C-alpha positions as CSV (number, residue, x, y, z in Angstrom):
1,M,4.2,12.8,21.4
2,A,4.0,11.3,24.9
3,D,1.0,13.6,25.6
4,I,-0.8,12.4,22.6
5,S,-0.2,8.7,23.5
6,Q,-1.5,9.5,27.0
7,Q,-4.7,11.0,25.6
8,I,-5.2,8.0,23.4
9,E,-4.8,5.6,26.3
10,E,-7.3,7.6,28.4
11,I,-9.9,7.5,25.6
12,Q,-9.3,3.8,25.1
13,E,-9.9,3.2,28.8
14,I,-13.2,5.0,28.6
15,L,-14.2,2.8,25.6
16,R,-13.3,-0.3,27.5
17,K,-15.7,0.7,30.2
18,T,-18.5,1.7,27.8
19,P,-21.2,-0.9,27.1
20,H,-21.6,-1.5,23.3
21,H,-25.2,-1.3,22.1
22,K,-27.3,0.8,19.8
23,A,-27.8,3.6,22.2
24,T,-24.0,4.1,22.7
25,N,-23.0,3.9,19.0
26,G,-22.9,7.6,18.6
27,F,-20.6,8.1,21.6
28,I,-18.4,5.1,20.6
29,G,-18.1,6.5,17.1
30,A,-17.1,9.9,18.3
31,M,-14.5,8.4,20.7
32,R,-13.0,6.2,18.0
33,A,-12.9,9.2,15.7
34,K,-11.1,11.2,18.4
35,I,-8.5,8.4,18.7
36,A,-8.0,8.4,14.9
37,R,-7.6,12.2,14.8
38,L,-5.0,12.1,17.6
39,K,-3.1,9.3,15.7
40,D,-3.3,11.5,12.5
41,K,-1.7,14.3,14.6
42,E,0.9,11.9,16.0
43,V,2.0,10.9,12.4
44,E,2.1,14.6,11.3
45,T,4.2,15.5,14.4
46,S,6.7,12.7,13.9
47,G,7.0,13.6,10.2
48,K,8.0,17.2,11.0
49,G,10.3,16.3,13.9
50,G,13.3,15.0,12.1
51,G,15.0,13.5,15.1
52,S,16.7,10.1,14.7
53,G,15.2,9.2,11.3
54,G,18.5,9.3,9.4
55,G,18.9,6.6,6.8
56,F,15.2,6.1,6.4
57,T,14.5,8.5,3.6
58,V,14.6,6.7,0.3
59,K,13.9,8.3,-3.1
60,K,11.4,6.2,-5.0
61,Q,12.8,5.0,-8.3
62,G,11.9,2.7,-11.1
63,D,8.4,1.6,-12.1
64,A,7.2,0.5,-8.6
65,T,8.5,0.2,-5.0
66,V,8.3,-3.0,-2.9
67,V,9.1,-3.0,0.8
68,L,10.3,-6.1,2.7
69,I,8.8,-6.3,6.2
70,G,9.6,-9.0,8.7
71,P,11.1,-9.7,12.1
72,P,14.8,-9.5,12.7
73,S,16.9,-12.3,11.0
74,A,14.0,-13.6,8.8
75,G,16.4,-13.5,5.8
76,K,15.2,-10.3,4.1
77,S,18.8,-9.2,3.4
78,T,19.7,-12.5,1.8
79,L,16.5,-12.3,-0.3
80,I,17.2,-8.7,-1.6
81,N,20.8,-9.6,-2.3
82,S,19.7,-12.6,-4.4
83,I,17.2,-10.8,-6.6
84,T,18.7,-7.2,-6.9
85,N,21.9,-5.3,-7.1
86,A,21.7,-4.3,-3.5
87,E,24.5,-4.9,-1.0
88,S,22.7,-5.5,2.3
89,K,24.9,-6.8,5.1
90,V,23.9,-10.4,6.1
91,A,24.5,-11.9,9.5
92,A,22.8,-14.5,11.8
93,Y,21.8,-12.0,14.5
94,A,19.0,-9.5,15.0
95,F,19.1,-5.9,13.8
96,T,21.8,-6.4,11.2
97,T,19.9,-3.9,8.9
98,V,19.9,-0.5,10.7
99,S,18.9,1.6,7.7
100,V,17.0,1.2,4.5
101,I,18.9,-0.7,1.8
102,P,17.5,-0.1,-1.7
103,G,18.0,-2.5,-4.6
104,M,16.6,-2.7,-8.2
105,L,15.0,-5.8,-9.5
106,K,14.7,-6.1,-13.3
107,Y,11.8,-8.3,-14.2
108,K,10.3,-8.6,-17.6
109,E,10.7,-5.0,-18.8
110,A,10.1,-3.4,-15.4
111,Y,12.5,-1.9,-12.9
112,I,11.2,-2.6,-9.5
113,Q,12.7,-1.0,-6.5
114,I,13.1,-3.3,-3.5
115,L,13.7,-1.9,-0.1
116,D,15.1,-3.9,2.8
117,I,14.2,-2.2,6.1
118,P,15.1,-3.0,9.7
119,G,13.2,-6.0,11.2
120,L,9.9,-5.1,12.9
121,I,9.3,-6.2,16.5
122,E,6.1,-6.1,18.6
123,G,5.4,-2.5,19.6
124,A,6.8,-1.1,16.3
125,S,3.5,0.8,15.8
126,I,4.2,2.8,18.9
127,G,7.9,3.4,18.1
128,K,9.7,0.4,19.5
129,G,12.8,-0.7,17.5
130,R,12.7,2.5,15.3
131,G,9.2,1.3,14.4
132,R,7.8,4.7,13.4
133,E,10.6,5.3,10.8
134,V,10.2,1.8,9.4
135,M,6.4,2.3,9.2
136,S,6.9,5.6,7.3
137,V,8.8,3.7,4.6
138,A,6.1,1.0,4.4
139,R,3.4,3.7,3.9
140,G,5.1,4.8,0.7
141,A,5.3,1.4,-0.9
142,D,3.3,0.1,-3.9
143,L,3.5,-3.4,-2.4
144,L,4.5,-4.9,0.9
145,V,6.2,-8.3,1.2
146,I,5.4,-9.5,4.7
147,M,8.0,-12.1,5.5
148,T,9.0,-14.5,8.2
149,D,10.7,-17.9,8.4
150,V,9.4,-21.4,9.0
151,E,10.3,-21.2,12.7
152,R,8.1,-18.1,13.3
153,L,4.9,-18.5,11.3
154,D,2.9,-16.8,14.1
155,F,4.9,-13.6,13.3
156,I,2.8,-13.0,10.2
157,K,-0.3,-12.3,12.3
158,K,1.8,-10.1,14.7
159,L,3.2,-8.1,11.8
160,V,-0.2,-7.5,10.3
161,E,-1.5,-6.3,13.7
162,E,1.4,-3.9,14.0
163,L,0.8,-2.5,10.5
164,E,-2.9,-2.2,11.2
165,K,-2.2,-0.3,14.4
166,A,0.0,2.1,12.4
167,G,-2.9,2.8,10.0
168,I,-1.7,0.5,7.2
169,R,-4.5,-1.7,5.9
170,I,-3.5,-4.9,4.4
171,N,-5.2,-6.3,1.2
172,K,-8.3,-4.2,1.9
173,N,-10.3,-1.8,-0.2
174,K,-10.9,1.8,0.8
175,P,-14.3,2.4,2.3
176,N,-16.8,3.4,-0.4
177,V,-17.7,6.8,1.2
178,K,-18.1,10.1,-0.6
179,I,-17.3,13.1,1.6
180,E,-18.2,16.4,0.0
181,K,-17.3,19.4,2.2
182,K,-19.3,22.7,2.0
183,I,-18.9,26.1,3.7
184,A,-22.4,26.2,5.2
185,G,-25.7,24.3,5.5
186,G,-24.8,21.7,8.1
187,L,-24.3,18.0,7.5
188,S,-26.5,15.6,5.6
189,V,-25.9,11.9,5.5
190,H,-27.1,9.6,2.7
191,S,-27.1,5.8,2.3
192,N,-29.3,3.3,0.4
193,I,-27.8,0.6,2.6
194,K,-29.0,0.0,6.1
195,Q,-26.2,0.6,8.6
196,D,-25.9,-0.7,12.2
197,Y,-25.9,2.9,13.5
198,D,-27.9,6.1,12.9
199,N,-27.0,9.2,11.0
200,E,-26.1,11.0,14.3
201,T,-23.2,8.6,14.7
202,V,-21.9,9.5,11.2
203,T,-22.3,13.2,12.1
204,N,-20.5,12.8,15.4
205,I,-17.5,11.2,13.6
206,A,-17.4,13.8,10.9
207,N,-17.5,16.6,13.5
208,E,-14.5,15.1,15.3
209,F,-12.6,15.5,12.0
210,G,-13.6,19.1,11.8
211,I,-16.3,18.6,9.1
212,K,-19.3,20.7,10.1
213,N,-20.9,21.3,6.7
214,G,-21.4,19.0,3.7
215,E,-22.8,15.8,2.4
216,I,-21.6,12.3,3.3
217,T,-22.7,9.3,1.3
218,L,-22.2,5.7,2.4
219,K,-22.1,3.4,-0.6
220,E,-21.6,0.2,1.3
221,K,-22.3,-1.4,4.6
222,L,-19.6,-0.3,7.0
223,S,-18.5,-1.0,10.6
224,I,-17.9,2.0,12.8
225,D,-14.1,1.4,12.5
226,R,-14.2,1.3,8.7
227,L,-16.3,4.5,8.8
228,V,-13.7,6.2,10.9
229,D,-11.0,5.0,8.5
230,A,-12.8,6.8,5.7
231,F,-12.2,10.2,7.4
232,S,-8.6,9.6,8.6
233,N,-5.7,11.0,6.7
234,R,-3.4,8.4,8.3
235,I,-5.0,5.4,6.8
236,V,-3.3,3.8,3.7
237,Y,-4.3,0.7,1.8
238,K,-1.5,-1.6,0.6
239,P,-1.6,-4.8,-1.4
240,S,0.6,-7.4,0.3
241,I,2.0,-10.9,-0.2
242,F,3.0,-13.2,2.6
243,V,6.3,-15.0,2.3
244,V,7.9,-17.8,4.4
245,N,11.7,-18.0,4.1
246,K,14.1,-20.9,5.0
247,A,11.5,-23.4,3.7
248,D,14.3,-25.9,3.0
249,T,15.3,-26.2,6.7
250,K,12.4,-28.2,8.2
251,Q,9.2,-30.2,7.4
252,K,6.2,-27.9,7.6
253,K,2.5,-27.8,6.8
254,E,2.1,-25.4,3.8
255,Y,-0.8,-22.9,3.7
256,S,-2.2,-21.8,0.3
257,D,-2.1,-18.1,1.2
258,L,1.6,-18.2,2.0
259,L,4.5,-18.3,-0.5
260,Y,7.3,-20.6,0.6
261,I,10.9,-19.8,-0.5
262,S,14.5,-20.3,0.4
263,A,16.4,-17.1,-0.3
264,E,19.8,-18.8,0.4
265,K,19.0,-21.9,-1.9
266,R,17.0,-19.8,-4.4
267,I,14.0,-22.1,-4.0
268,G,10.8,-20.4,-5.1
269,I,12.5,-17.2,-6.2
270,E,11.0,-17.2,-9.8
271,K,7.5,-17.7,-8.3
272,F,8.2,-14.9,-5.9
273,K,9.1,-12.5,-8.7
274,E,6.1,-13.5,-10.7
275,T,3.8,-12.9,-7.7
276,I,5.3,-9.4,-7.2
277,W,4.5,-8.6,-10.9
278,E,0.9,-9.9,-10.5
279,Y,0.2,-8.0,-7.3
280,L,1.7,-4.7,-8.7
281,K,-0.7,-5.1,-11.6
282,L,2.0,-3.9,-14.1
283,V,1.6,-4.1,-17.9
284,T,4.1,-3.6,-20.6
285,V,3.2,-1.4,-23.6
286,Y,5.4,-1.2,-26.6
287,L,5.8,2.2,-28.4
288,V,5.9,2.1,-32.2
289,G,7.4,5.0,-34.1
290,R,5.5,6.8,-36.9
291,D,7.5,5.2,-39.7
292,D,8.2,1.8,-37.9
293,K,6.5,-1.5,-38.3
294,P,5.0,-3.0,-35.1
295,N,7.8,-4.2,-32.8
296,F,8.8,-4.8,-29.2
297,D,11.9,-2.5,-29.1
298,N,10.5,0.3,-27.0
299,P,8.8,-1.0,-23.9
300,T,7.2,1.3,-21.3
301,I,5.6,0.1,-18.0
302,M,2.1,1.1,-17.1
303,K,-0.5,-0.2,-14.6
304,E,-3.8,-2.0,-15.1
305,G,-6.5,0.6,-15.6
306,D,-4.2,3.1,-17.3
307,T,-5.3,4.5,-20.7
308,L,-3.5,5.4,-23.9
309,L,-3.7,9.0,-22.7
310,S,-1.7,7.9,-19.6
311,V,1.0,6.5,-21.9
312,A,1.2,9.7,-23.9
313,E,1.3,11.8,-20.7
314,K,4.2,9.7,-19.4
315,I,6.1,10.4,-22.6
316,G,5.7,14.1,-22.1
317,S,3.4,17.1,-22.4
318,E,4.9,18.2,-25.7
319,F,4.5,14.7,-27.2
320,L,0.8,14.7,-26.1
321,E,0.0,18.0,-27.8
322,G,-2.3,17.4,-30.7
323,K,-2.7,13.6,-30.1
324,T,-6.3,12.3,-30.1
325,I,-6.1,8.7,-31.4
326,A,-3.6,5.9,-31.7
327,K,-3.2,2.7,-33.7
328,I,-2.8,-0.5,-31.7
329,W,-1.6,-4.0,-32.4
330,G,-1.6,-7.2,-30.4
331,N,-3.6,-7.5,-27.2
332,G,-6.7,-5.2,-27.1
333,A,-6.9,-4.8,-30.9
334,K,-9.7,-6.4,-32.9
335,F,-7.5,-6.2,-36.0
336,P,-3.9,-5.1,-36.6
337,G,-3.5,-1.3,-36.6
338,Q,-7.0,-0.6,-35.2
339,E,-7.4,3.1,-34.5
340,M,-8.6,3.8,-30.9
341,P,-9.3,6.9,-28.8
342,L,-6.9,7.8,-26.1
343,K,-9.4,6.8,-23.4
344,T,-8.8,3.2,-24.4
345,K,-7.3,1.1,-21.5
346,V,-3.9,-0.5,-22.1
347,Q,-3.3,-4.2,-22.0
348,D,-0.1,-6.2,-21.4
349,G,1.7,-6.6,-24.7
350,M,-0.2,-3.9,-26.6
351,Q,1.8,-2.1,-29.3
352,V,0.9,1.5,-29.8
353,R,1.6,4.2,-32.4
354,F,0.2,7.7,-31.5
355,L,-1.2,9.7,-34.4
């Protein structure tokens, strides 16, 4: 691991000394790709090593998983205790939480797993304060709650920087790049959008990731860093909300992109739960039996973009067999009991009977 870190630092030093202009784009792209590939290897190595990661493996349960991320003593344990059935030790000193504490939040009809993890400190992305173990939990989340308190608003920027360094992209979309590998024929690069670098730069980056043959299509304008991200196995994209705790303790200027709460006084908690629901993009679908009238007795939780086929598959492969259409009521139906194909997308509150 230390050897990989040393290699990364040596390449970064070369990049710092390299002038940035059109003629050096190909070299810079290849070097950044080399760094990304080494970081991919670093993650793979730490994942296989075992070591001191005890207490950080948590089985995902429920309809979605949310991870609380913040500096030590930001009030994460108080928050998880107030909204779930967790028992996370609370104390007014740093590093109280030394393992992952899971709790389950019941909101609307969904069961949402909330994970309280050890506080992040600067340098977590390179392993400080058990940072790598903590980051591995964050990578598996469906949603991140990035949390600080009113005394340390600047920590939000620091936390985002640490997450980005660890390959976790916050509230960003995946680069719109299609990578089609082939066994021969060399590499061809396509894009209808003018980029700030030539095709050779793209080829150099692909080669660094071991791609020698295939077609690469860039479907949006991308920086070199975003292009490198498209090839890296280490990069994940996570929706995130930013929360400021202990909002009852001092006067402060509120920012519209931050959610202010007091976990101890339960101020803003309902808004916090609602925001989690919205960012997870969950919808509730109600299953109606063959001989039943439309009702709200059998809820199942799906995600925006899921189809009726997704609902049937969730019930089970045996149930799906022979199903081709469904009747729907409520949201999404033009009239009660409308028959729809299984490719129909679900909507929150939809009632469904499979035929």
